[in-house]
C-alpha positions as CSV (number, residue, x, y, z in Angstrom):
1,M,-128.1,15.4,-16.3
2,K,-127.9,14.1,-12.7
3,Y,-125.5,11.2,-14.2
4,L,-122.9,14.3,-15.6
5,V,-123.7,16.0,-12.3
6,F,-122.3,12.6,-10.3
7,L,-118.9,12.5,-12.6
8,I,-118.2,16.1,-12.1
9,S,-118.9,15.9,-8.5
10,L,-116.2,12.9,-8.9
11,V,-113.5,14.0,-11.2
12,L,-113.4,17.9,-9.8
13,P,-111.7,17.0,-6.0
14,T,-109.4,15.4,-8.3
15,L,-108.6,17.6,-10.3
16,I,-108.2,20.4,-7.3
17,L,-106.1,17.9,-5.2
18,A,-103.7,16.5,-8.4
19,Q,-100.4,15.1,-7.0
20,D,-97.2,15.1,-9.2
21,E,-95.0,11.8,-9.1
22,D,-93.4,12.7,-6.3
23,G,-97.2,12.9,-4.8
24,C,-96.6,16.6,-4.5
25,F,-99.5,19.6,-5.1
26,D,-98.9,22.1,-7.6
27,W,-100.6,24.6,-5.2
28,L,-97.4,24.2,-2.7
29,P,-94.6,25.8,-3.8
30,K,-91.5,23.6,-3.2
31,C,-88.2,25.1,-2.7
32,T,-84.7,24.7,-2.8
33,M,-82.6,25.7,0.1
34,Y,-79.1,25.2,0.0
35,G,-77.9,28.2,-1.6
36,N,-80.7,29.5,-1.8
37,P,-80.7,33.5,-1.2
38,D,-84.2,33.6,-1.2
39,F,-85.3,30.9,0.5
40,S,-86.6,32.3,3.3
41,K,-89.2,33.8,0.9
42,C,-90.1,31.0,-0.5
43,S,-90.1,28.6,2.1
44,T,-92.9,31.5,3.6
45,D,-95.1,31.5,0.3
46,S,-95.0,27.5,0.7
47,I,-96.4,27.7,4.6
48,D,-98.9,30.4,3.4
49,H,-100.1,28.2,0.9
50,L,-100.7,26.0,3.5
51,M,-102.3,27.4,5.8
52,G,-105.2,28.5,3.0
53,A,-105.5,24.5,2.6
54,L,-106.2,24.0,6.1
55,F,-109.9,26.7,5.3
56,D,-110.6,25.2,1.6
57,G,-110.7,21.1,2.9
58,K,-107.4,20.3,0.4
59,L,-106.1,18.0,2.9
60,K,-109.4,16.4,4.0
61,Q,-108.2,13.0,2.3
62,F,-105.5,13.1,4.1
63,G,-108.1,12.6,7.2
64,V,-106.6,16.3,7.9
65,E,-109.9,18.5,9.7
66,D,-110.0,22.1,7.9
67,L,-109.6,25.1,10.5
68,K,-112.8,27.1,10.2
69,H,-113.7,25.3,13.4
70,L,-111.8,23.8,15.9
71,T,-112.3,22.1,19.2
72,I,-110.6,22.5,21.9
73,P,-112.0,19.5,24.8
74,K,-111.0,21.9,27.9
75,I,-108.7,25.0,28.6
76,A,-108.4,25.7,32.1
77,F,-106.5,28.8,33.7
78,N,-105.8,29.1,37.7
79,E,-104.0,32.0,38.9
80,G,-103.9,32.0,43.3
81,N,-101.6,34.7,44.0
82,P,-103.9,37.2,46.7
83,K,-101.9,40.8,45.8
84,S,-102.6,40.4,41.9
85,P,-105.1,41.8,40.2
86,V,-106.5,38.1,40.2
87,V,-107.6,35.4,41.8
88,L,-109.0,32.8,39.8
89,N,-110.0,29.5,38.8
90,A,-112.0,29.1,35.3
91,E,-112.0,26.7,33.1
92,L,-113.7,26.5,29.1
93,T,-114.8,23.5,28.1
94,N,-116.2,23.0,23.9
95,A,-114.2,25.3,22.7
96,V,-114.8,26.5,19.4
97,I,-112.3,28.1,17.7
98,T,-113.7,30.3,14.6
99,D,-112.6,34.0,12.7
100,M,-109.4,32.6,11.8
101,E,-108.9,32.2,7.5
102,S,-107.6,35.8,7.4
103,I,-104.4,33.7,9.2
104,K,-101.3,35.1,7.2
105,I,-97.3,33.5,7.4
106,L,-95.0,36.8,7.5
107,K,-91.8,35.0,7.5
108,N,-91.1,31.7,7.8
109,D,-87.2,30.5,8.4
110,V,-85.5,26.8,8.4
111,H,-82.4,26.1,10.1
112,N,-80.3,24.8,7.5
113,E,-78.6,22.6,10.1
114,T,-81.2,22.0,13.1
115,L,-83.9,21.8,11.0
116,Q,-85.8,24.5,13.4
117,F,-88.6,26.2,12.2
118,D,-89.0,29.9,13.1
119,T,-92.3,31.6,11.7
120,D,-93.9,34.7,12.2
121,I,-97.2,34.8,12.2
122,L,-100.2,37.7,11.7
123,I,-104.0,36.7,12.8
124,P,-106.3,39.5,12.3
125,K,-108.6,37.6,14.5
126,M,-109.6,34.8,16.0
127,R,-113.2,34.3,18.0
128,I,-113.7,31.5,20.8
129,D,-117.2,30.4,21.9
130,G,-117.6,28.1,24.8
131,N,-118.7,27.1,28.1
132,Y,-117.5,28.5,31.0
133,K,-117.0,28.3,35.1
134,A,-115.4,30.9,37.1
135,T,-115.5,31.8,40.6
136,G,-112.9,34.6,42.1
137,R,-111.8,37.8,40.9
138,I,-110.6,40.0,37.9
139,L,-109.7,43.4,39.3
140,I,-112.8,44.4,41.6
141,V,-115.1,42.3,39.7
142,Q,-116.4,39.2,42.0
143,L,-117.0,36.2,39.8
144,N,-118.8,33.4,40.2
145,G,-120.9,32.1,37.5
146,G,-121.1,29.8,34.7
147,G,-122.7,29.3,31.1
148,D,-121.4,30.3,27.4
149,S,-119.2,33.0,26.3
150,W,-117.5,34.3,23.6
151,F,-114.5,36.0,23.3
152,E,-113.1,38.0,20.1
153,I,-109.1,38.7,19.8
154,G,-108.1,40.4,17.0
155,N,-104.4,41.3,15.5
156,I,-103.0,39.2,17.1
157,K,-99.2,39.3,16.4
158,C,-97.0,35.4,16.6
159,H,-93.5,34.0,16.6
160,L,-93.4,29.6,16.3
161,K,-90.3,28.6,17.0
162,C,-90.8,24.4,16.5
163,D,-87.8,22.2,17.1
164,A,-88.1,19.4,14.1
165,G,-86.1,16.6,12.1
166,L,-86.7,14.5,9.6
167,K,-88.2,10.8,10.1
168,T,-88.9,7.9,7.6
169,K,-92.1,6.2,6.8
170,K,-92.5,3.2,4.2
171,G,-89.5,4.9,2.5
172,V,-90.7,8.7,2.3
173,D,-88.8,11.2,4.4
174,Y,-91.3,13.6,6.7
175,Y,-90.7,16.6,8.5
176,D,-90.5,15.5,12.0
177,V,-92.1,18.2,15.0
178,K,-91.1,17.8,18.3
179,D,-91.6,21.0,21.0
180,C,-93.0,24.4,19.7
181,S,-93.4,27.3,21.8
182,I,-95.1,30.6,21.3
183,E,-94.6,34.1,21.8
184,Y,-97.5,36.9,20.9
185,T,-99.1,39.8,21.2
186,F,-102.6,41.1,20.5
187,D,-104.2,44.4,20.5
188,K,-107.6,43.8,20.7
189,L,-110.1,42.1,22.5
190,K,-114.5,42.2,23.7
191,F,-115.9,39.6,24.8
192,Y,-119.3,38.3,27.2
193,L,-120.1,35.8,29.9
194,N,-123.7,35.1,30.1
195,N,-125.1,34.1,33.5
196,L,-122.5,35.3,36.0
197,F,-124.9,36.1,38.9
198,N,-127.2,33.2,38.5
199,G,-129.6,35.2,36.3
200,R,-129.5,38.6,37.0
201,K,-129.1,40.3,34.2
202,D,-128.3,44.0,35.0
203,V,-125.6,42.9,37.0
204,E,-123.9,40.8,33.9
205,E,-124.8,43.4,31.9
206,Q,-122.8,45.9,34.4
207,T,-120.2,43.7,34.6
208,N,-119.3,43.0,31.1
209,K,-119.5,46.5,30.4
210,Y,-116.6,47.5,33.0
211,L,-114.3,44.5,31.9
212,N,-114.7,44.9,28.8
213,E,-114.1,49.1,29.0
214,N,-110.5,47.3,31.3
215,S,-109.9,44.9,28.2
216,R,-105.9,46.2,28.4
217,E,-105.6,44.8,32.0
218,V,-108.2,41.8,31.3
219,A,-105.4,41.1,28.2
220,E,-102.6,40.1,30.5
221,I,-104.4,38.4,33.1
222,I,-105.9,35.8,30.4
223,K,-102.5,36.0,28.1
224,P,-101.4,32.6,29.5
225,V,-104.8,30.8,28.2
226,I,-105.2,32.9,24.8
227,R,-101.0,31.3,24.4
228,E,-101.5,27.8,25.8
229,T,-104.3,28.0,22.6
230,I,-103.2,29.4,19.7
231,E,-99.8,27.5,20.9
232,K,-102.2,24.4,20.8
233,V,-104.2,24.8,17.1
234,L,-100.9,25.6,15.4
235,T,-98.4,23.2,16.8
236,H,-101.2,20.6,16.3
237,Y,-101.5,21.3,12.7
238,L,-98.5,22.2,12.1
239,R,-97.2,18.2,13.4
240,L,-100.8,16.9,11.8
241,C,-99.5,18.3,7.9
242,M,-96.0,17.5,8.0
243,N,-96.7,14.0,9.2
244,K,-98.7,13.0,6.2
245,I,-97.2,15.5,3.2
246,P,-93.5,14.4,2.7
247,S,-90.6,16.9,3.1
248,K,-90.1,17.3,-0.7
249,C,-92.9,18.5,-1.2
250,F,-91.9,21.8,1.0
251,V,-87.5,21.5,0.7
252,V,-86.3,18.9,-2.4
253,D,-82.9,19.3,-1.4
254,L,-82.7,18.1,2.0
255,K,-80.4,15.9,3.5
256,S,-80.7,11.9,5.0
257,V,-82.4,12.0,8.2
258,D,-79.3,10.3,9.6
259,Y,-77.5,12.8,8.2
260,Y,-79.7,15.3,10.3
261,K,-79.4,13.6,13.4
262,S,-75.8,13.4,13.8
263,I,-75.9,16.9,13.6
264,K,-78.5,17.5,16.7
265,K,-75.9,14.7,18.4
266,Q,-72.7,17.3,18.1
């Protein structure tokens, strides 16, 4: 019996990750770009399947870690304008990003000349845990502390725009994702900062309660930090996947690398 289990453990991943003769996957829809009025719909479905694969480990054989737990070593925030509602010097270290399993690609367009990606994304929930250090002021609250913290952000709607091209490695073409930018909104923010006042738990709890009651104002203050975090996560994984999976696995009728290079030079 133990040998049967051993054989299944060897064969099952191969079946799940079966590749066709082009080195592509049966779970990743291929699309025709040129002359296809439904290309945007197909491309959206393809990228949505790719995002799903990042959570179930389908891409680990390529060295692509799953998105269930992603660590960002450092996120910094500095705002020094005394006339603003915030004067703050803060950083979050060893930030662990979780709870993004329900991410949904709403729309993905790829420009047929420049290969620019325009992607609308919904992230119903994202959680960030990490060690913070903060000194300064948010609203009327003076901050001076450091310790464990968590943030939960809800209903994040993103528009990701990436400049891209094609590159060739060992005779195979891949997307070459370059600069990306993101615009986003979110509706919900909850958080807790431990050890805000060097162990004064009563003041710490009152301060966290006040800041959460004014979460809309706090959200505007920390919006650049959240944008940077989301941009890092999405851009990192998009580049990683596109560098591992041939472009023909996404779009079957792409033109040559030189063709797209010539378009960009015009």
